[in-house]
C-alpha positions as CSV (number, residue, x, y, z in Angstrom):
1,M,-146.6,73.3,-14.7
2,S,-144.9,71.1,-17.3
3,F,-146.1,67.7,-18.5
4,P,-144.8,65.3,-21.2
5,A,-145.9,65.9,-24.7
6,G,-149.2,64.1,-25.4
7,F,-150.3,64.1,-21.7
8,L,-154.1,63.4,-21.7
9,W,-156.5,65.7,-19.8
10,G,-160.0,64.4,-19.2
11,S,-162.9,63.8,-17.0
12,A,-165.0,60.8,-16.1
13,T,-168.4,59.5,-15.3
14,A,-170.2,56.1,-14.8
15,A,-173.3,54.9,-16.6
16,A,-175.4,54.1,-13.5
17,Q,-174.5,57.5,-12.0
18,V,-175.3,59.8,-14.8
19,E,-177.4,58.2,-17.5
20,G,-180.9,57.8,-16.0
21,A,-183.3,56.2,-18.4
22,A,-183.1,53.3,-16.1
23,H,-186.0,51.4,-17.8
24,E,-186.1,52.9,-21.3
25,D,-185.3,51.5,-24.7
26,G,-185.1,48.0,-23.4
27,K,-182.9,48.5,-20.3
28,E,-183.8,46.3,-17.3
29,D,-182.8,46.3,-13.7
30,S,-179.1,46.4,-12.7
31,I,-178.2,45.6,-9.1
32,W,-178.1,49.3,-8.3
33,D,-181.7,49.7,-9.5
34,V,-182.8,47.0,-7.2
35,F,-180.5,48.1,-4.3
36,A,-182.0,51.6,-4.5
37,R,-185.4,50.1,-3.7
38,V,-184.2,48.6,-0.5
39,P,-185.4,50.8,2.4
40,D,-182.5,52.9,3.9
41,A,-179.9,51.5,1.4
42,I,-179.5,54.8,-0.3
43,A,-179.4,58.2,1.5
44,H,-182.8,60.0,1.3
45,G,-184.3,57.2,-0.8
46,D,-182.6,58.5,-3.9
47,T,-182.5,56.3,-7.0
48,P,-180.6,56.2,-10.4
49,E,-183.9,56.3,-12.3
50,V,-183.3,59.7,-13.8
51,A,-179.9,60.6,-12.3
52,S,-178.2,63.4,-14.4
53,D,-180.3,62.5,-17.5
54,H,-177.2,62.0,-19.6
55,Y,-179.0,59.4,-21.7
56,H,-181.2,62.2,-23.2
57,R,-178.8,65.1,-22.8
58,M,-175.7,63.5,-24.2
59,P,-175.0,65.9,-27.1
60,E,-175.3,68.8,-24.7
61,D,-172.9,67.2,-22.3
62,V,-170.4,66.5,-25.0
63,A,-170.6,70.1,-26.0
64,L,-169.7,71.1,-22.5
65,M,-166.7,68.8,-22.6
66,K,-165.5,70.5,-25.8
67,E,-166.1,73.9,-24.2
68,L,-163.9,72.8,-21.2
69,G,-161.2,71.7,-23.6
70,L,-161.2,68.0,-22.5
71,G,-158.9,65.8,-24.5
72,A,-160.6,62.6,-23.3
73,Y,-163.8,61.4,-21.7
74,R,-163.9,58.3,-19.6
75,F,-167.4,56.7,-19.5
76,S,-168.7,53.3,-18.8
77,T,-171.1,51.0,-20.6
78,S,-174.2,49.6,-18.8
79,W,-174.3,45.8,-19.1
80,A,-178.0,46.0,-18.1
81,R,-178.6,48.3,-21.0
82,I,-176.6,46.4,-23.6
83,K,-177.7,42.9,-22.6
84,P,-180.8,43.3,-20.4
85,G,-181.0,40.3,-18.1
86,D,-177.8,39.1,-19.8
87,R,-179.9,37.8,-22.6
88,Q,-179.5,38.9,-26.3
89,V,-177.8,42.2,-27.3
90,N,-180.2,45.2,-27.1
91,R,-179.4,47.2,-30.2
92,K,-181.0,50.4,-28.8
93,G,-178.7,50.2,-25.9
94,L,-175.6,49.8,-28.0
95,D,-176.8,52.5,-30.4
96,F,-176.7,55.0,-27.5
97,Y,-173.0,54.3,-26.9
98,S,-172.3,54.3,-30.7
99,R,-173.8,57.8,-30.9
100,L,-171.9,58.9,-27.9
101,V,-168.6,57.7,-29.4
102,D,-169.4,59.5,-32.7
103,E,-170.3,62.7,-30.8
104,L,-167.0,62.6,-28.9
105,L,-164.9,62.0,-32.0
106,E,-166.6,64.8,-33.8
107,A,-165.7,67.1,-30.9
108,G,-162.1,66.0,-31.0
109,I,-162.4,64.1,-27.7
110,M,-160.9,60.6,-27.2
111,P,-163.5,58.1,-25.9
112,W,-162.1,56.1,-23.0
113,L,-164.4,53.1,-22.4
114,T,-164.8,51.2,-19.1
115,L,-166.7,48.0,-19.5
116,Y,-167.8,47.5,-15.9
117,H,-168.5,50.3,-13.4
118,W,-170.6,48.1,-10.9
119,D,-174.0,47.8,-12.7
120,L,-174.4,44.0,-13.0
121,P,-177.7,42.9,-14.5
122,Q,-179.9,41.8,-11.6
123,A,-180.7,38.6,-13.4
124,L,-177.1,37.5,-13.0
125,Q,-177.1,38.5,-9.4
126,E,-180.0,36.2,-8.8
127,R,-177.7,33.4,-10.1
128,G,-175.0,34.4,-7.6
129,G,-173.5,37.4,-9.2
130,W,-169.8,37.7,-9.0
131,S,-169.7,34.9,-6.4
132,N,-170.6,32.6,-9.3
133,R,-167.6,31.7,-11.5
134,D,-169.8,31.5,-14.5
135,T,-170.3,35.3,-14.4
136,A,-166.7,35.8,-15.5
137,Y,-167.5,34.0,-18.8
138,R,-170.8,36.0,-19.2
139,F,-168.8,39.2,-18.8
140,Q,-166.4,38.1,-21.5
141,E,-169.4,37.6,-23.8
142,F,-170.7,41.1,-22.9
143,A,-167.3,42.7,-23.6
144,I,-167.1,41.0,-27.0
145,A,-170.5,42.3,-27.9
146,V,-169.5,45.8,-27.0
147,H,-166.2,45.6,-28.9
148,D,-167.9,44.2,-32.0
149,V,-169.8,47.4,-32.4
150,L,-167.4,50.0,-30.9
151,G,-164.0,48.5,-31.5
152,D,-163.5,50.4,-34.8
153,R,-163.7,53.8,-33.0
154,V,-162.6,53.2,-29.4
155,S,-158.9,52.9,-28.8
156,H,-158.7,52.5,-25.0
157,W,-160.6,49.8,-23.1
158,T,-160.8,49.4,-19.3
159,T,-162.2,46.1,-18.1
160,F,-163.1,47.0,-14.6
161,N,-163.4,50.1,-12.4
162,E,-162.4,49.6,-8.8
163,P,-163.0,45.9,-8.3
164,L,-162.4,46.4,-4.6
165,C,-165.7,48.3,-4.4
166,S,-167.7,45.8,-6.4
167,S,-166.3,42.9,-4.4
168,L,-165.4,43.7,-0.8
169,I,-167.7,46.7,-0.3
170,A,-170.5,45.1,-2.2
171,Y,-170.4,41.5,-0.9
172,A,-168.8,41.9,2.6
173,S,-169.5,45.4,3.9
174,G,-173.0,45.5,2.4
175,E,-172.6,49.2,1.6
176,H,-172.8,48.8,-2.2
177,A,-175.1,46.7,-4.3
178,P,-176.0,43.9,-3.9
179,G,-175.6,44.8,-0.2
180,L,-174.4,41.4,1.1
181,R,-172.3,40.7,4.2
182,D,-170.7,37.4,3.2
183,P,-166.8,37.3,3.4
184,R,-166.6,34.1,1.3
185,A,-168.8,35.5,-1.4
186,A,-166.7,38.7,-1.4
187,L,-163.5,36.8,-2.0
188,A,-165.1,34.8,-4.7
189,A,-166.2,38.0,-6.2
190,V,-162.6,39.3,-6.1
191,H,-161.3,36.2,-7.9
192,H,-164.0,36.0,-10.5
193,Q,-163.7,39.6,-11.4
194,H,-159.9,39.1,-11.8
195,L,-160.7,36.0,-14.0
196,A,-163.2,38.1,-16.0
197,H,-160.6,40.7,-16.5
198,G,-158.0,38.2,-17.9
199,L,-160.5,36.4,-20.1
200,T,-161.6,39.7,-21.6
201,V,-158.1,41.0,-22.2
202,E,-157.3,37.8,-24.1
203,A,-160.5,37.9,-26.1
204,L,-160.3,41.6,-27.1
205,R,-156.6,41.3,-27.8
206,A,-157.4,38.5,-30.2
207,R,-159.9,40.8,-31.9
208,G,-157.3,43.5,-32.5
209,A,-158.5,45.9,-29.7
210,G,-156.3,49.0,-29.0
211,K,-155.0,49.6,-25.6
212,L,-156.3,47.3,-22.8
213,G,-156.1,48.0,-19.1
214,I,-157.9,48.1,-15.7
215,T,-158.5,50.7,-13.1
216,L,-157.8,50.1,-9.4
217,N,-158.5,52.3,-6.4
218,L,-155.3,52.3,-4.4
219,T,-154.3,53.8,-1.1
220,N,-151.3,54.4,1.1
221,A,-151.9,52.6,4.4
222,I,-150.1,54.7,6.9
223,P,-149.4,53.4,10.5
224,D,-150.9,55.9,12.9
225,L,-147.7,55.7,15.0
226,P,-144.9,54.7,12.7
227,G,-142.9,53.0,15.4
228,D,-145.8,51.0,16.9
229,P,-145.7,47.3,15.9
230,L,-149.5,46.9,16.1
231,D,-150.0,49.9,13.8
232,I,-147.3,48.6,11.4
233,E,-149.0,45.2,11.2
234,A,-152.4,46.8,10.7
235,A,-151.0,48.9,7.8
236,R,-149.5,45.7,6.2
237,R,-152.8,43.9,6.4
238,V,-154.7,46.8,4.9
239,D,-152.1,47.2,2.1
240,A,-152.5,43.5,1.3
241,L,-156.2,43.6,1.2
242,F,-156.8,47.0,-0.5
243,N,-153.8,47.2,-2.8
244,R,-151.8,44.0,-3.4
245,M,-154.8,41.7,-3.7
246,Y,-155.5,43.5,-6.9
247,L,-152.1,44.5,-8.2
248,E,-150.2,41.3,-7.8
249,P,-152.6,38.9,-9.6
250,I,-152.9,41.3,-12.5
251,L,-149.2,42.3,-12.8
252,L,-147.4,39.2,-11.3
253,S,-149.9,36.3,-11.8
254,R,-150.0,35.6,-8.1
255,Y,-151.8,36.5,-4.9
256,P,-149.5,37.7,-2.0
257,D,-148.6,35.0,0.4
258,D,-149.3,37.2,3.4
259,L,-152.8,38.0,2.1
260,L,-153.6,34.3,1.6
261,M,-152.6,33.7,5.2
262,D,-154.6,36.7,6.4
263,V,-157.9,35.5,4.7
264,S,-157.2,31.7,4.9
265,E,-160.4,31.0,6.9
266,F,-162.5,32.4,4.0
267,G,-161.1,30.1,1.3
268,L,-159.6,32.4,-1.3
269,G,-157.0,29.7,-2.2
270,E,-159.7,27.1,-2.8
271,L,-161.2,29.3,-5.6
272,I,-158.1,29.2,-7.7
273,Q,-158.3,26.7,-10.5
274,A,-155.4,25.5,-12.7
275,G,-154.5,28.2,-15.3
276,D,-156.5,31.0,-13.6
277,L,-153.5,33.1,-12.5
278,E,-151.9,32.9,-16.0
279,V,-155.2,34.2,-17.5
280,I,-155.5,36.9,-14.9
281,G,-152.0,38.0,-15.5
282,A,-152.4,38.6,-19.3
283,P,-150.3,41.6,-20.2
284,I,-152.0,45.0,-20.1
285,D,-151.2,48.2,-21.8
286,F,-152.0,50.6,-19.0
287,L,-153.0,50.7,-15.3
288,G,-155.6,53.2,-14.2
289,V,-155.1,54.6,-10.7
290,N,-158.0,56.1,-8.8
291,Y,-156.9,58.1,-5.7
292,Y,-158.9,60.1,-3.2
293,H,-157.1,59.7,0.1
294,D,-154.7,57.7,2.2
295,D,-155.8,55.5,5.0
296,N,-154.5,56.2,8.5
297,V,-154.3,52.8,10.2
298,S,-154.1,51.7,13.8
299,G,-154.1,48.3,15.5
300,H,-155.5,50.0,18.7
301,P,-159.3,50.4,18.5
302,L,-159.5,52.5,21.6
303,R,-157.0,55.0,20.4
304,A,-158.7,55.2,17.0
305,G,-162.1,55.7,18.7
306,A,-160.6,58.5,20.7
307,R,-159.3,60.1,17.6
308,L,-162.8,60.0,16.2
309,N,-164.2,61.4,19.4
310,L,-166.3,58.3,20.0
311,E,-167.4,57.0,23.4
312,P,-165.1,54.2,24.7
313,T,-167.9,51.7,24.2
314,T,-168.6,52.6,20.6
315,R,-167.4,50.0,18.1
316,V,-165.0,51.4,15.6
317,K,-165.7,50.4,12.0
318,S,-163.2,47.9,10.8
319,S,-162.0,46.9,7.3
320,P,-163.5,43.6,6.0
321,F,-161.6,40.5,7.0
322,V,-159.0,42.6,8.8
323,G,-160.6,42.2,12.3
324,S,-162.0,44.6,14.8
325,E,-158.6,45.5,16.0
326,Y,-157.5,46.9,12.7
327,V,-159.2,50.2,11.8
328,T,-158.7,53.0,9.4
329,F,-159.7,56.6,10.1
330,P,-158.8,60.1,8.8
331,S,-155.9,61.9,10.3
332,R,-157.0,65.0,12.3
333,D,-154.3,67.4,11.1
334,L,-155.4,67.4,7.4
335,P,-158.3,69.2,5.8
336,R,-161.3,67.0,4.8
337,T,-163.9,66.9,2.0
338,A,-167.6,66.6,2.5
339,M,-167.0,62.8,2.4
340,D,-164.8,63.2,5.5
341,W,-161.8,62.1,3.4
342,E,-158.4,63.5,3.9
343,V,-157.1,66.0,1.4
344,N,-153.4,65.1,1.0
345,P,-152.1,65.6,-2.6
346,D,-148.7,64.4,-1.6
347,G,-150.2,60.9,-1.0
348,L,-151.0,60.8,-4.8
349,R,-147.4,61.7,-5.6
350,A,-146.1,59.0,-3.2
351,L,-148.5,56.3,-4.5
352,L,-147.6,56.9,-8.2
353,V,-143.8,56.8,-7.4
354,R,-144.2,53.8,-5.2
355,L,-145.9,51.8,-7.9
356,G,-143.0,52.2,-10.2
357,H,-140.5,51.2,-7.6
358,E,-142.4,48.1,-6.5
359,Y,-143.5,46.7,-9.9
360,P,-140.7,46.8,-12.4
361,N,-143.0,45.5,-15.2
362,L,-145.5,48.3,-14.5
363,P,-147.3,49.5,-17.6
364,P,-147.9,53.3,-18.2
365,L,-150.1,54.9,-15.5
366,Y,-153.2,57.1,-15.9
367,V,-154.9,58.8,-13.0
368,T,-158.4,57.8,-13.9
369,E,-160.2,59.3,-11.0
370,N,-159.4,62.1,-8.6
371,G,-161.7,64.7,-7.1
372,G,-163.5,66.1,-4.1
373,A,-167.0,66.5,-2.9
374,Y,-167.7,69.7,-1.0
375,G,-170.9,71.3,0.4
376,G,-172.4,74.6,-0.6
377,D,-172.5,73.8,-4.4
378,V,-175.4,76.1,-5.3
379,V,-176.0,78.5,-8.2
380,G,-175.7,82.0,-6.8
381,E,-177.6,85.1,-7.7
382,D,-174.8,85.8,-10.2
383,G,-175.6,82.6,-12.0
384,Q,-172.3,81.0,-11.0
385,V,-171.3,78.2,-8.6
386,H,-168.3,79.3,-6.5
387,D,-166.4,76.3,-5.2
388,P,-162.9,77.5,-4.3
389,E,-162.1,74.4,-2.2
390,R,-162.7,72.0,-5.1
391,A,-160.7,74.2,-7.5
392,A,-157.7,74.2,-5.1
393,Y,-158.1,70.4,-4.6
394,I,-157.8,69.8,-8.3
395,L,-154.9,72.1,-9.0
396,H,-152.9,70.8,-5.9
397,H,-153.4,67.2,-7.0
398,I,-152.4,68.0,-10.5
399,R,-149.3,69.5,-9.1
400,A,-148.7,66.2,-7.2
401,V,-148.9,64.3,-10.5
402,E,-146.3,66.7,-12.0
403,E,-144.0,66.0,-9.0
404,A,-144.5,62.3,-9.5
405,V,-143.6,62.5,-13.2
406,A,-140.5,64.6,-12.2
407,E,-139.5,61.7,-9.9
408,G,-139.8,59.2,-12.7
409,A,-143.4,57.9,-12.6
410,D,-144.6,57.1,-16.0
411,V,-148.0,58.9,-15.8
412,R,-149.6,59.8,-19.1
413,G,-152.9,61.3,-18.2
414,Y,-155.3,62.7,-15.6
415,F,-159.1,62.2,-15.5
416,L,-160.9,64.4,-13.1
417,W,-163.9,62.9,-11.1
418,S,-166.4,64.0,-12.1
419,L,-167.7,65.8,-15.1
420,L,-171.2,66.1,-13.7
421,D,-172.9,66.0,-10.3
422,N,-174.5,62.6,-10.2
423,F,-175.9,59.7,-8.3
424,E,-173.1,59.1,-5.8
425,W,-174.0,55.5,-5.0
426,A,-175.1,54.9,-1.3
427,W,-174.8,58.7,-0.7
428,G,-177.4,59.4,-3.3
429,F,-177.5,63.0,-4.7
430,Q,-176.3,64.6,-1.5
431,K,-172.6,64.4,-2.4
432,R,-171.5,66.5,-5.4
433,F,-168.2,65.8,-7.1
434,G,-168.9,67.5,-10.4
435,I,-167.2,70.4,-12.0
436,V,-170.5,70.9,-13.7
437,H,-173.5,71.6,-11.4
438,V,-176.7,69.7,-12.1
439,D,-180.1,71.0,-10.9
440,Y,-181.8,67.7,-10.4
441,E,-185.3,69.2,-10.8
442,T,-184.6,71.0,-14.1
443,Q,-181.4,69.2,-15.2
444,L,-179.9,72.6,-16.0
445,R,-176.1,72.4,-16.2
446,T,-173.9,75.2,-14.8
447,V,-170.1,75.0,-15.1
448,K,-168.7,75.6,-11.6
449,D,-165.7,77.8,-10.9
450,S,-163.6,74.6,-10.5
451,G,-164.6,73.6,-14.0
452,L,-163.5,77.0,-15.3
453,A,-160.2,76.7,-13.4
454,Y,-159.6,73.2,-14.9
455,A,-160.4,74.5,-18.4
456,R,-158.0,77.4,-17.9
457,F,-155.3,75.0,-16.7
458,I,-155.8,72.7,-19.7
459,R,-155.7,75.7,-22.1
460,N,-152.8,77.6,-20.4
461,G,-151.1,75.8,-17.6
462,S,-150.1,72.3,-18.9
463,S,-147.4,73.2,-21.4
464,S,-145.2,70.4,-22.6
């Protein structure tokens, strides 16, 4: 394959998923530490207390990154470690990230920092969390504290990772911490995270930060029957809720009119104060795109239920705010991962190209997450982990990125999710995305065949 000169090849993790040391060196509860103690909230009662023990094994993990030939490592900082309870700065917490950055730079790996990957201090949640407008200003203060220590060595700063998940799925669906089912609180979380993003971009820009951006998880909402008016309308609503509610405030300083109508009963418009949208739309230097699958959408719940082989009386899960008649489900004619997500590399190509067509002011794109969870990840008698499905998934999606670039998409990097097997949120440790196998009892690392394939590609297959 051929990619532009300087194209960045990396991998990614998140603090709450890999670090462990959940209550060491001054760190206090995040919302995920608390959520994991709620009965049945996390599969098999798993917790992030130890996770992949990256906090203690960081130098070993950076050595693995260097061995794999990664050019960049995307990691997140834990607010609950750096400002426990959102009080004063915890120097031991910041020191960990300072050592990590130094270790990366010494290995020739670019540190790509994400400020927020869902682990809000529990003390702030008890004051309303992201449904409280004040949290946006507390986030700006946290970001400044991180930049004051790491800004001399970190060139790329991401404010938020996947705000859809830490707003709608966390505050409306109840599947992610803090596990609420309150549509009004969810929309307040959306707006206040947008505000926090804009405030932080302004503050870090004023301090001379390098490149500033945000990462969104985006989808293609595909009508189940392209000519069916109900399916077309369902896809429009899902696109508004999952994509344009995030893209348009950040890129165009506005919320989509059709979205405001769709969610009018939940008061999103009432949350917008004078000047908010100008702050939210502060110019960014890059947009991170996380892509795992498209959403096949239908306005016919009975047809969707039949596709899922459900009994006619079974309620089909709906998207938040969209209504029980608007449902998403995987297509039956595509392979699936262990998450039951479609494997459709062409969807990534289409999404990257579409963004450039729909947003003329689009900044450069980076695929900041893409990967697959598969079963059967075990260390065999030969000491290896053979995962051909994941290896194929990675290479096929990289090919899709190459095709998007050839069609004019300004994509400048690809970060594989994930470097390590980890605490996969509500799925606990049962879903493995890593290209490095982690034995959770011994914490032994074993590079999987997919990791070796990615390393070979970086070394031999990505000529410019």
